[in-house]
PLY file of the C-alpha trace (Angstrom):
ply
format ascii 1.0
element vertex 337
property float x
property float y
property float z
element edge 336
property int vertex1
property int vertex2
end_header
-23.90 -13.44 3.42
-26.47 -10.81 4.12
-27.93 -8.29 1.79
-25.26 -5.74 0.77
-25.93 -2.30 2.14
-26.31 -0.73 -1.28
-29.54 -2.66 -1.90
-31.16 -2.01 1.48
-34.19 0.26 1.30
-35.04 2.47 4.24
-37.11 5.54 4.94
-33.95 7.55 4.32
-31.51 7.75 1.46
-28.47 5.58 1.90
-25.16 7.17 0.97
-25.41 7.38 -2.80
-23.87 8.92 -5.88
-25.16 10.73 -8.91
-24.40 9.34 -12.34
-23.73 11.52 -15.37
-27.45 11.70 -16.10
-28.25 12.90 -12.60
-29.76 9.60 -11.48
-29.09 8.08 -8.08
-26.60 5.23 -7.99
-25.34 3.23 -5.04
-21.86 3.87 -3.70
-19.39 0.99 -3.85
-18.82 1.16 -0.10
-21.29 0.13 2.57
-22.91 2.50 5.04
-23.61 1.72 8.63
-26.55 4.07 9.09
-28.93 5.77 6.64
-27.96 9.17 5.28
-29.86 11.97 3.59
-26.71 13.02 1.73
-26.14 12.52 -1.97
-22.55 12.28 -3.20
-21.59 13.31 -6.70
-18.76 10.95 -7.60
-18.35 11.58 -11.30
-14.69 12.42 -10.62
-14.05 8.87 -9.39
-14.92 7.32 -12.71
-12.20 9.40 -14.37
-9.58 9.81 -11.65
-9.24 6.18 -10.62
-9.16 4.54 -14.09
-6.63 7.08 -15.35
-4.42 6.89 -12.26
-4.55 3.09 -12.11
-3.63 2.88 -15.79
-0.64 5.17 -15.25
0.49 3.19 -12.20
0.11 -0.04 -14.15
2.26 1.14 -17.06
4.98 2.75 -14.94
4.93 0.06 -12.28
5.16 -2.75 -14.82
8.13 -1.18 -16.60
10.03 -0.14 -13.46
9.51 -3.37 -11.54
10.26 -5.58 -14.54
13.51 -3.66 -14.98
14.25 -4.03 -11.26
13.60 -7.79 -11.28
15.76 -8.23 -14.38
18.66 -6.44 -12.70
18.19 -8.36 -9.44
18.16 -11.73 -11.19
20.74 -11.27 -13.94
23.09 -8.50 -12.84
23.27 -8.58 -9.04
24.93 -11.79 -7.94
25.72 -12.67 -5.24
22.94 -10.99 -3.27
23.38 -9.30 0.06
20.63 -8.83 2.67
19.50 -5.48 1.25
19.10 -7.01 -2.22
16.97 -9.79 -0.76
14.58 -7.30 0.83
14.32 -5.18 -2.31
13.74 -8.23 -4.53
10.78 -9.25 -2.39
9.48 -5.69 -2.50
9.60 -5.76 -6.30
7.79 -9.12 -6.39
5.02 -7.68 -4.20
4.64 -4.69 -6.49
4.53 -6.82 -9.62
1.76 -9.01 -8.19
-0.21 -5.86 -7.50
0.19 -3.93 -10.74
-1.00 -6.86 -12.86
-4.40 -6.59 -11.13
-4.85 -2.88 -11.83
-6.25 -3.19 -15.38
-9.29 -5.01 -13.95
-9.92 -2.26 -11.39
-9.38 0.44 -14.03
-11.99 -1.24 -16.21
-14.37 -1.60 -13.25
-14.33 2.10 -12.37
-14.34 3.24 -16.01
-17.62 1.31 -16.35
-18.98 3.14 -13.29
-18.83 0.25 -10.82
-19.64 -2.66 -13.10
-17.70 -5.90 -12.41
-18.29 -8.68 -14.97
-15.43 -10.90 -13.77
-17.17 -12.83 -11.00
-17.00 -13.01 -7.21
-13.75 -14.96 -6.94
-11.76 -12.48 -9.01
-13.34 -9.60 -7.11
-12.10 -11.06 -3.84
-8.64 -11.72 -5.27
-8.24 -8.20 -6.64
-9.22 -6.59 -3.33
-6.95 -9.07 -1.54
-4.08 -8.12 -3.86
-4.55 -4.41 -3.19
-4.25 -4.68 0.59
-1.63 -7.44 0.52
0.67 -5.30 -1.61
0.01 -2.26 0.56
1.00 -3.92 3.83
3.70 -6.10 2.33
5.40 -2.93 1.08
5.07 -1.35 4.52
6.54 -4.38 6.26
9.45 -4.81 3.86
10.27 -1.10 4.08
10.09 -1.59 7.83
12.59 -4.47 7.58
14.90 -2.38 5.39
14.79 0.40 7.96
15.60 -1.97 10.84
18.40 -3.48 8.77
19.84 -0.04 8.14
19.42 0.96 11.79
21.30 -1.99 13.30
24.00 -1.69 10.65
24.69 1.92 11.58
24.15 1.81 15.33
25.71 -1.62 15.94
27.99 -2.29 12.93
30.09 -5.02 14.56
27.54 -6.69 16.82
24.95 -6.98 14.03
27.15 -8.58 11.37
25.86 -12.10 11.99
22.23 -10.94 11.93
22.56 -9.05 8.65
23.46 -12.06 6.53
21.47 -13.14 3.49
20.06 -16.28 5.11
18.46 -14.26 7.90
17.04 -11.79 5.39
15.42 -14.70 3.54
13.87 -15.98 6.76
12.57 -12.50 7.60
11.05 -12.08 4.13
9.37 -15.48 4.37
7.89 -14.49 7.72
6.66 -11.21 6.23
4.84 -13.02 3.42
3.26 -15.46 5.87
2.14 -12.67 8.22
0.73 -10.50 5.45
-1.09 -13.27 3.61
-2.51 -14.58 6.88
-3.64 -11.14 8.04
-5.32 -10.38 4.70
-7.23 -13.66 4.43
-10.32 -12.10 6.13
-10.61 -9.86 3.07
-11.53 -12.97 1.09
-14.35 -13.53 3.57
-15.64 -9.96 3.84
-15.53 -8.85 0.20
-18.51 -9.75 -1.96
-20.42 -8.67 -5.05
-24.03 -7.58 -5.52
-26.31 -6.45 -8.31
-27.32 -2.81 -8.71
-29.73 -2.56 -11.59
-27.84 -3.80 -14.63
-24.47 -3.45 -12.90
-22.54 -5.87 -10.69
-20.76 -4.11 -7.82
-17.46 -5.44 -6.47
-17.54 -4.18 -2.89
-14.40 -2.90 -1.22
-15.64 -3.69 2.28
-18.45 -6.06 3.28
-22.18 -6.67 3.42
-24.28 -4.83 6.00
-24.48 -7.68 8.49
-20.67 -8.00 8.59
-19.79 -4.32 8.53
-19.31 -3.99 12.30
-16.86 -6.88 12.25
-15.15 -5.40 9.22
-14.63 -2.09 11.04
-13.02 -3.91 13.98
-10.82 -5.94 11.63
-9.76 -2.81 9.73
-8.92 -0.95 12.95
-6.78 -3.79 14.30
-5.10 -4.25 10.93
-4.23 -0.57 10.66
-2.86 -0.46 14.21
-0.70 -3.58 13.86
0.34 -3.40 10.20
0.70 0.35 9.77
0.88 2.35 13.01
3.39 0.10 14.81
5.83 -0.17 11.85
5.45 3.54 11.11
6.29 4.57 14.68
9.25 2.19 14.84
10.57 3.46 11.49
10.39 7.06 12.69
12.21 6.19 15.93
14.89 4.23 14.05
15.49 7.05 11.61
15.75 9.62 14.38
18.38 7.45 16.06
20.16 6.94 12.72
20.33 10.67 12.11
21.60 11.20 15.65
24.34 8.65 15.06
25.31 10.10 11.69
25.55 13.57 13.16
28.07 12.51 15.79
31.66 13.71 15.17
33.86 11.10 13.54
36.95 10.82 11.40
35.90 12.05 7.97
36.84 9.78 5.07
35.43 9.48 1.60
33.99 6.05 2.50
32.20 7.26 5.64
30.97 10.34 3.78
29.46 8.20 1.01
27.90 5.89 3.58
26.28 8.82 5.37
24.87 10.17 2.11
23.52 6.73 1.21
21.83 6.39 4.59
20.31 9.87 4.41
18.97 9.12 0.93
17.31 5.99 2.30
15.71 8.01 5.11
14.37 10.62 2.71
13.01 8.08 0.22
11.30 5.77 2.70
9.85 8.71 4.63
8.61 10.19 1.38
6.88 6.94 0.40
5.11 6.83 3.75
4.08 10.47 3.67
2.86 10.48 0.07
1.30 7.02 -0.18
0.53 5.36 3.12
-0.19 8.08 5.66
-2.93 9.99 3.77
-4.65 6.75 2.79
-4.85 5.43 6.35
-5.93 8.77 7.81
-8.73 9.30 5.31
-9.80 5.65 5.47
-10.12 5.82 9.25
-12.11 9.05 9.12
-14.21 7.76 6.23
-15.30 4.70 8.20
-15.75 6.70 11.42
-17.94 9.33 9.79
-20.36 6.59 8.75
-21.40 6.29 12.39
-21.65 10.04 13.05
-24.55 12.31 12.16
-22.44 14.96 10.45
-23.52 17.50 7.88
-23.49 16.45 4.25
-20.73 18.86 3.30
-18.32 17.29 5.79
-19.26 13.77 4.77
-18.85 14.54 1.09
-15.46 16.19 1.68
-14.18 13.11 3.48
-15.64 10.85 0.81
-13.72 12.76 -1.86
-10.52 12.76 0.21
-10.67 9.00 0.69
-11.26 8.33 -3.00
-8.35 10.60 -3.95
-5.90 8.87 -1.60
-6.60 5.42 -3.03
-4.58 6.14 -6.21
-1.86 7.63 -4.00
-1.66 4.35 -2.09
-1.34 2.50 -5.39
1.48 4.79 -6.48
3.83 3.11 -4.00
4.33 0.40 -6.65
6.00 3.04 -8.82
7.86 4.83 -6.04
9.42 1.71 -4.51
11.89 1.32 -7.42
13.28 4.70 -6.38
14.64 2.88 -3.34
16.52 0.51 -5.63
17.79 3.26 -7.91
18.71 5.96 -5.39
19.31 4.37 -2.02
22.40 2.41 -2.95
25.35 2.61 -5.30
25.23 -1.03 -6.30
21.90 -1.20 -8.13
22.52 -2.09 -11.75
26.25 -2.60 -11.38
28.04 -5.64 -12.64
28.76 -8.49 -10.20
32.48 -7.77 -9.95
31.74 -4.17 -8.90
29.31 -5.22 -6.19
31.92 -6.91 -4.03
33.48 -3.58 -3.09
30.57 -1.17 -3.31
27.42 -3.02 -2.27
27.84 -3.67 1.41
24.83 -2.22 3.26
0 1
1 2
2 3
3 4
4 5
5 6
6 7
7 8
8 9
9 10
10 11
11 12
12 13
13 14
14 15
15 16
16 17
17 18
18 19
19 20
20 21
21 22
22 23
23 24
24 25
25 26
26 27
27 28
28 29
29 30
30 31
31 32
32 33
33 34
34 35
35 36
36 37
37 38
38 39
39 40
40 41
41 42
42 43
43 44
44 45
45 46
46 47
47 48
48 49
49 50
50 51
51 52
52 53
53 54
54 55
55 56
56 57
57 58
58 59
59 60
60 61
61 62
62 63
63 64
64 65
65 66
66 67
67 68
68 69
69 70
70 71
71 72
72 73
73 74
74 75
75 76
76 77
77 78
78 79
79 80
80 81
81 82
82 83
83 84
84 85
85 86
86 87
87 88
88 89
89 90
90 91
91 92
92 93
93 94
94 95
95 96
96 97
97 98
98 99
99 100
100 101
101 102
102 103
103 104
104 105
105 106
106 107
107 108
108 109
109 110
110 111
111 112
112 113
113 114
114 115
115 116
116 117
117 118
118 119
119 120
120 121
121 122
122 123
123 124
124 125
125 126
126 127
127 128
128 129
129 130
130 131
131 132
132 133
133 134
134 135
135 136
136 137
137 138
138 139
139 140
140 141
141 142
142 143
143 144
144 145
145 146
146 147
147 148
148 149
149 150
150 151
151 152
152 153
153 154
154 155
155 156
156 157
157 158
158 159
159 160
160 161
161 162
162 163
163 164
164 165
165 166
166 167
167 168
168 169
169 170
170 171
171 172
172 173
173 174
174 175
175 176
176 177
177 178
178 179
179 180
180 181
181 182
182 183
183 184
184 185
185 186
186 187
187 188
188 189
189 190
190 191
191 192
192 193
193 194
194 195
195 196
196 197
197 198
198 199
199 200
200 201
201 202
202 203
203 204
204 205
205 206
206 207
207 208
208 209
209 210
210 211
211 212
212 213
213 214
214 215
215 216
216 217
217 218
218 219
219 220
220 221
221 222
222 223
223 224
224 225
225 226
226 227
227 228
228 229
229 230
230 231
231 232
232 233
233 234
234 235
235 236
236 237
237 238
238 239
239 240
240 241
241 242
242 243
243 244
244 245
245 246
246 247
247 248
248 249
249 250
250 251
251 252
252 253
253 254
254 255
255 256
256 257
257 258
258 259
259 260
260 261
261 262
262 263
263 264
264 265
265 266
266 267
267 268
268 269
269 270
270 271
271 272
272 273
273 274
274 275
275 276
276 277
277 278
278 279
279 280
280 281
281 282
282 283
283 284
284 285
285 286
286 287
287 288
288 289
289 290
290 291
291 292
292 293
293 294
294 295
295 296
296 297
297 298
298 299
299 300
300 301
301 302
302 303
303 304
304 305
305 306
306 307
307 308
308 309
309 310
310 311
311 312
312 313
313 314
314 315
315 316
316 317
317 318
318 319
319 320
320 321
321 322
322 323
323 324
324 325
325 326
326 327
327 328
328 329
329 330
330 331
331 332
332 333
333 334
334 335
335 336
């Protein structure tokens, strides 16, 4: 691999940060062109460790509780349970890596754990992010076909098909994130070892292309389809029908699902992808330092928001259905999606 961007010397200042003593330090993200701007990122060394620690504690408790209920109190599973179990597994794999990142940022970008673990932690971050998006996407499609085509879709909403879909999701996500293991690297910066979130300078153009394609395929397409499905669901639910207590409960359950999943996307995923795209794009533009610094701050702030999805996903289990946490004999009547 080539020399990481943070160590390249030019006639200009590369995008840098100020430490607490006012000295220049290198940012943990690469720059495509030299800048004369200096970023003060003291907030990052407090915001990210604190937020990651909170997400770790809450996410560990909530997802452990969810997995316990899925395994010991929700048998037999239906298709919805299968999707939510895989979502909880994805979140658990992610939250266990957060203490390392919290330590890294609390030490102001010092990574003493080696290159392999650096790659794995970055891989875990993005794998969880897009695995959550895809499983929420599958849950939305499952809900859509169940409401719009309740009879025709019965054979496609069985547990065995849900298992096949989840297996495909894991294969797609792991395969699509494997380039992260290639791009991510570490470098020395004085006495510190930096665990880069992107790539070295000679691979940064390829990394930008990879990130753009990944965002389009793994975020934009599912997001648009989810919005379309939910609009059609709402249209269906608003149609006049014979009002019964069962249909009324089913409508409320479906509306809760719409609100929760939409909220997760709006709070966690959408801001992160918008600011990430602008953050990378601004690297190629000769903008004023105030604009660049504002976008730099926005991107760093949305990273903890993206991590918070590991805590918000259990809300889907707890609020979107009546069957979560009920005893097996109660599920037979109340847990059909």
